[in-house]
N, C-alpha and C positions, 0 to 999 in steps of 0.2 A: 341542605349543607350548612351546619353549625360553621362558626369560624375557625373550632381548633382540628375539626374534620378536614377543613382547609388546608389549614395550614401542615396537619400529618400528611395528606395528600400531597402537597407541593415537596414537602419532603421526601416521600416514598417515590415519587417520580424523577427527581433530580437524581438520587441514588441509585435510581436504577440505571439509568441514562450513564449516569458515571462506569457504573458495574461495566455496560456494554461496551461503552468504550475502550478500557480497560483488556475486557476479554479478548477484544479485536487487535489490540497493539500489538501484532505479530512479531515483530520487531526485537520485543522485551522477554528475556528469561522467565519461562512461565512459572516457578517459583515466587519470582519478584512481581508478578501478576496476580498471584493467590496471596500473597502477602500484603498488598494494596487490595483487593478485595475482601480479605479480615479486616482490615484496620479500618475501610469505610464501616464496616457493622461497628464496629468501637466507638466510630463518632458520629454516627447521624443522627442519636437522640439530641446531642449538641450542637449539630449543625440545624437541627429542624427549630429546634429553641430560636436560634441566630435571626432563621427566617420569620419566626415569630416576633421579634425586636424584644425578647423578655429571654432575660439570659440570668435570672436569679435562680438560688437553689430549690425554691417552692417552686416554680414553673417548673425546673427540671425534674423534682420526683413525681409532682402530680402527670408532667406529660410521660415520663420513661416508664411508668408503672401502671399508667391506663391501658385497659385491653384493648382497645381498639389500637395502640401502638405497639403493643405487644405481638397480636394478630398479623400486624400489617408487616413487622419486623422479621416476624418469624416467618413469611410466604417470602421477603428477600435475600433472609438467610437459605432459603432450600433452594433459590436462584443459585447465589453465589456459590452452594454446597455442590451443585448440580454443573457450573462450569469449572471450580475445582478439580472435581471427578474427570470431567475429559481435559482438563489441560496438562494435568500431571498421569493421565493415565491411571488411576487408583485402584485398586484393588476392592472388588466389591462389597469385601466387608464393610468398606468404609458407607457404602451407601445405606445398609442394612439399620447401621445406626440411624441415618438420617429416617428411612421406612419407620423406625421405632418412634422417632421423635414426631414425623406426620402426623402419626395416630394419637399421640399424646396432646398435639396441638389441636385435632379435630376435635377429641374428648372436652380438652380448656374452650374453645370455638363455641361448642354445645352447651355447656355447664356453668362457662364466665369462670371458673375455679383456676388459679393458677397454679394450685400444689399439682395437677396431674401433669405438669411439666414436669415437674422432679422423678416422675417415674422413667422417664427416659430425657435423661441430661443431653443437651446441648452441647455434647463433648466434641464434634468433629471437626471444628477448627485446631482444638489442643492435641488431638490424634493425631491430624495431619504434620503439624509440627514438630509433633515429638519421634514421629518416622522419618521426620529430614534426618535427626540425627541418630536413631537409637530404631533396631528393630523391635515390632511392636510386641507383646505374648500377653496370654492371658491375664498372667497379674499385673502388668503397667496400665493395661488396657483396664482394668477394675479400679487400680489406684486411681488412673486418671475421672474415670465416672464418678467414680465416689468425693474427689475436691471438687468437680465439677456439681455434683449435687448438693455440697455443703456450701459452696458459693451462689448458687440461684436462690436456695433457702434462704440464706443470709438478706441477699438481696429484695426476697419478694416479702 
């Protein structure tokens, strides 16, 4: 295992431990716990950088767009989504989006082609948060997914 793989593993393990601690904090509202779980995904690459002692922009781009990082992040995202599903007692429709993303991630893992991830956008978080304020329907689901595809395309 080279140094960058060790840094990634350490970052992923810390995120996983924090995720489980948050999941089992029964005295905190489930929406708050899910919000924190979603925020962990937003900051994990930066936190992994800090573990490496390298917080430069160039290192950030290399780390956060590395296929090993992307695959590990996707796996942790799926664990987060299962936790959110269970905490919020969500409709199974939400897990259908996750299932499609799992298939796309499997193809990505085999081909190392990031664009497979665009076929099934990672819109779970956005759909859940939107559903807290407005009812979901086919039109707003499509709009959210299209915006997510555009943002992921820009990121890749």
